[in-house]
C-alpha positions as CSV (number, residue, x, y, z in Angstrom):
1,M,95.2,90.5,108.0
2,R,94.1,91.4,111.6
3,L,90.5,90.5,112.3
4,Q,90.1,93.7,114.3
5,L,90.9,95.8,111.2
6,R,88.3,94.1,108.9
7,T,84.6,94.7,108.5
8,W,82.1,91.9,108.9
9,P,81.4,91.8,105.1
10,E,85.2,91.4,104.6
11,V,85.2,88.4,107.0
12,E,82.2,86.9,105.2
13,T,84.1,87.2,101.9
14,Y,87.2,85.6,103.5
15,L,85.2,82.7,104.7
16,K,84.1,81.8,101.2
17,T,87.7,80.8,100.4
18,S,89.3,80.0,103.8
19,R,88.2,78.5,107.1
20,G,91.5,79.0,108.8
21,I,92.5,81.6,111.4
22,I,95.6,82.3,113.5
23,M,95.2,82.7,117.3
24,P,98.1,84.4,119.1
25,I,98.4,83.6,122.8
26,G,101.1,84.8,125.2
27,S,101.5,85.8,128.8
28,T,102.1,88.9,131.0
29,E,104.9,87.9,133.3
30,Q,108.4,88.8,134.5
31,H,111.2,88.1,132.1
32,G,114.3,88.8,134.2
33,P,115.9,92.1,134.9
34,N,116.1,93.3,131.3
35,G,113.1,91.6,129.7
36,L,109.8,93.3,129.3
37,I,106.8,91.9,131.2
38,G,104.9,91.7,127.9
39,T,107.6,89.7,126.1
40,D,105.5,86.5,125.5
41,A,102.4,88.4,124.4
42,I,104.4,90.7,122.2
43,C,106.3,87.8,120.5
44,A,103.2,85.8,119.9
45,E,101.1,88.7,118.6
46,H,103.7,90.2,116.2
47,I,104.8,86.8,114.8
48,A,101.2,85.9,114.3
49,W,100.7,89.1,112.4
50,G,103.7,88.3,110.3
51,V,102.4,84.8,109.5
52,G,99.0,86.4,108.6
53,E,100.7,88.7,106.1
54,A,102.7,85.9,104.6
55,T,99.8,83.6,104.1
56,G,96.8,85.9,103.7
57,A,95.2,84.4,106.9
58,L,93.1,86.3,109.3
59,V,94.7,86.8,112.8
60,A,92.4,86.9,115.8
61,P,92.9,89.2,118.9
62,N,95.8,88.2,121.1
63,I,95.2,86.4,124.3
64,G,97.7,88.4,126.2
65,V,97.4,86.9,129.8
66,G,98.1,83.3,130.1
67,M,98.9,80.7,132.8
68,A,101.8,82.2,134.7
69,A,101.1,81.3,138.4
70,H,104.7,80.3,138.9
71,H,105.9,83.8,138.2
72,M,103.6,85.5,140.7
73,E,106.4,86.3,143.2
74,F,107.6,89.0,140.7
75,A,105.9,92.3,140.5
76,G,103.7,93.0,137.5
77,T,103.0,89.4,136.6
78,M,99.4,88.6,135.8
79,T,97.9,85.1,135.5
80,L,94.8,83.2,134.7
81,R,93.9,80.0,136.4
82,P,94.1,77.0,134.1
83,S,90.4,76.6,134.3
84,T,89.8,80.2,133.4
85,L,92.2,80.1,130.5
86,M,90.5,77.0,129.2
87,L,87.1,78.8,129.2
88,V,88.6,81.8,127.4
89,I,90.0,79.6,124.7
90,R,86.7,77.6,124.5
91,D,84.7,80.8,124.1
92,Y,87.1,82.3,121.5
93,V,87.0,79.1,119.4
94,T,83.3,78.5,119.6
95,A,82.4,82.1,118.8
96,L,84.5,82.0,115.7
97,A,83.3,78.5,114.8
98,E,79.7,79.8,114.8
99,H,80.6,82.0,111.9
100,G,82.2,79.2,110.0
101,F,85.9,79.0,111.0
102,Q,87.2,75.5,111.4
103,R,91.0,75.5,111.6
104,F,92.5,77.3,114.5
105,L,96.3,77.6,114.7
106,F,97.4,79.0,118.1
107,V,100.7,80.8,117.9
108,N,102.0,80.5,121.4
109,G,104.6,82.7,123.2
110,H,104.7,81.0,126.6
111,G,105.6,77.5,127.5
112,G,103.4,77.5,130.6
113,N,100.3,77.8,128.4
114,I,100.8,74.6,126.4
115,A,99.3,72.0,128.8
116,T,96.2,74.2,129.4
117,V,95.7,75.1,125.7
118,R,95.8,71.4,124.7
119,A,93.4,70.5,127.5
120,A,91.1,73.3,126.3
121,F,91.1,71.7,122.8
122,Q,89.9,68.4,124.3
123,E,87.2,70.2,126.2
124,I,86.0,71.8,123.0
125,H,85.9,68.4,121.1
126,A,84.1,66.8,124.0
127,E,81.5,69.6,124.1
128,L,81.0,69.3,120.3
129,R,80.5,65.6,120.5
130,A,78.0,65.9,123.4
131,A,76.0,68.6,121.5
132,W,76.2,67.3,117.9
133,G,77.2,63.7,118.0
134,P,78.4,62.3,114.6
135,S,77.3,65.5,112.8
136,A,79.6,67.8,114.9
137,P,81.4,70.4,112.8
138,D,85.0,69.4,111.8
139,I,86.8,71.8,114.1
140,R,90.6,71.4,114.4
141,C,92.8,73.2,116.8
142,K,96.6,73.1,117.0
143,V,99.1,75.0,119.1
144,I,102.7,75.7,118.0
145,S,105.1,77.9,120.0
146,W,106.9,80.4,117.8
147,W,110.3,78.8,118.6
148,E,109.1,75.3,117.9
149,N,110.8,74.8,114.6
150,E,114.3,73.8,113.4
151,S,115.1,77.2,111.9
152,V,114.7,79.1,115.2
153,H,116.4,76.3,117.1
154,K,119.4,76.3,114.8
155,L,119.6,80.1,114.9
156,S,119.3,80.3,118.7
157,R,122.1,77.7,119.1
158,E,124.3,79.6,116.7
159,L,123.8,82.9,118.4
160,F,123.6,82.0,122.1
161,G,124.7,78.4,122.6
162,A,124.1,77.0,126.1
163,S,123.2,80.5,127.3
164,E,119.8,80.4,125.6
165,G,118.2,78.8,128.7
166,S,114.5,78.3,129.1
167,H,113.1,81.5,130.5
168,A,114.0,85.2,129.9
169,T,116.0,83.8,127.0
170,P,118.2,86.0,124.8
171,S,116.1,84.9,121.8
172,E,112.8,86.2,123.1
173,V,114.4,89.3,124.5
174,S,116.1,89.9,121.1
175,V,112.7,89.6,119.3
176,V,111.2,92.2,121.5
177,Q,114.2,94.5,121.2
178,Y,113.7,94.3,117.4
179,L,110.0,95.1,117.6
180,Y,110.3,97.8,120.3
181,P,113.8,99.4,120.0
182,G,112.7,102.3,122.1
183,H,112.2,100.0,125.1
184,I,115.5,98.2,125.3
185,K,116.5,97.7,128.9
186,T,119.8,97.0,130.5
187,A,120.5,95.5,133.9
188,P,123.4,93.8,135.8
189,L,123.2,90.0,135.4
190,D,125.0,88.0,138.1
191,P,126.0,85.4,137.1
192,P,125.8,86.2,133.4
193,T,124.2,82.9,132.7
194,A,121.6,82.0,135.3
195,P,121.4,78.6,137.0
196,S,118.8,76.0,135.8
197,S,116.7,73.4,137.7
198,M,113.2,72.3,138.2
199,F,110.9,74.2,140.6
200,Y,107.5,73.6,142.4
201,D,105.5,76.8,143.0
202,A,105.9,80.6,142.8
203,R,107.7,80.8,146.1
204,D,110.2,78.0,145.2
205,Y,110.7,79.6,141.8
206,R,111.7,83.0,143.4
207,R,114.0,81.2,145.8
208,R,115.9,79.3,143.1
209,F,115.9,82.0,140.5
210,P,115.9,85.3,142.4
211,D,116.2,87.6,139.3
212,G,113.7,85.5,137.3
213,R,115.9,83.9,134.7
214,I,116.3,80.2,134.2
215,G,119.5,79.0,132.5
216,S,119.7,82.1,130.3
217,N,121.9,85.1,129.5
218,P,119.5,87.8,128.0
219,G,122.4,90.2,128.1
220,L,123.4,88.6,124.8
221,A,120.2,89.9,123.1
222,T,120.3,92.5,120.3
223,P,117.7,93.9,117.9
224,E,119.7,92.5,115.0
225,H,119.5,89.0,116.4
226,G,115.8,89.6,117.0
227,K,115.1,90.4,113.4
228,R,116.8,87.2,112.3
229,L,114.8,85.2,114.8
230,Y,111.5,86.9,113.9
231,D,112.0,86.3,110.2
232,A,112.9,82.7,110.8
233,A,109.8,82.1,113.0
234,V,107.4,83.8,110.5
235,A,108.7,81.7,107.6
236,A,108.6,78.5,109.5
237,L,105.1,79.1,111.0
238,A,103.7,80.2,107.6
239,D,104.7,76.8,106.2
240,K,103.1,75.1,109.2
241,Y,99.9,77.1,108.9
242,C,99.5,76.3,105.2
243,A,100.1,72.6,105.9
244,F,97.6,72.6,108.8
245,V,94.7,74.3,106.9
246,N,95.3,72.0,103.9
247,E,95.2,68.8,105.8
248,E,92.9,66.0,104.6
């Protein structure tokens, strides 16, 4: 149910029975030596499409560049400033709200987006209150990362244990390998499981994690694991979407 593949009369018909829409958001950033730069955008978009098919929900165009300033020491990374991303989200939501959409579930593929996305929601609510007061439309926005459910957590622990890590993870690399089997990459990983720690800015990130990984071993990734993770994510998020749009 991709919005881009519908006509405007079809969208008008959809809005007679549903006010919900799924909003994929990811990032375009390095994912270690064997992870594609589009990993976060690819995962968010395809899982959102899967949720749309499972629930009959429309899926908006992907926001494929996110807040990835901390990855900018690695070639190919793109980033939006938090303030820019907030405006993009605001404009996406308010444009669709003008047509009658009221429930916006953001399926997220990048942890670095979360704070900015939630701040954007508060800006949207503040703007609606300022413009409409008590008669403001009942717009509700929620963000859920595709791995943010017990099914995916349990499966990633089973498959990868402590080598899942927090960036360039074997889970996300596996999902992309399943979706794009013609683009599987291999590279030496030394050490196999990367170190893990906090960091400050892009330069400090590159110093601490020279190959881009944090605590992960994406060499464990396989397309077979990716299919299991994809299926688990779609099923869990379909349930979350239905619960969200049916809230009182």
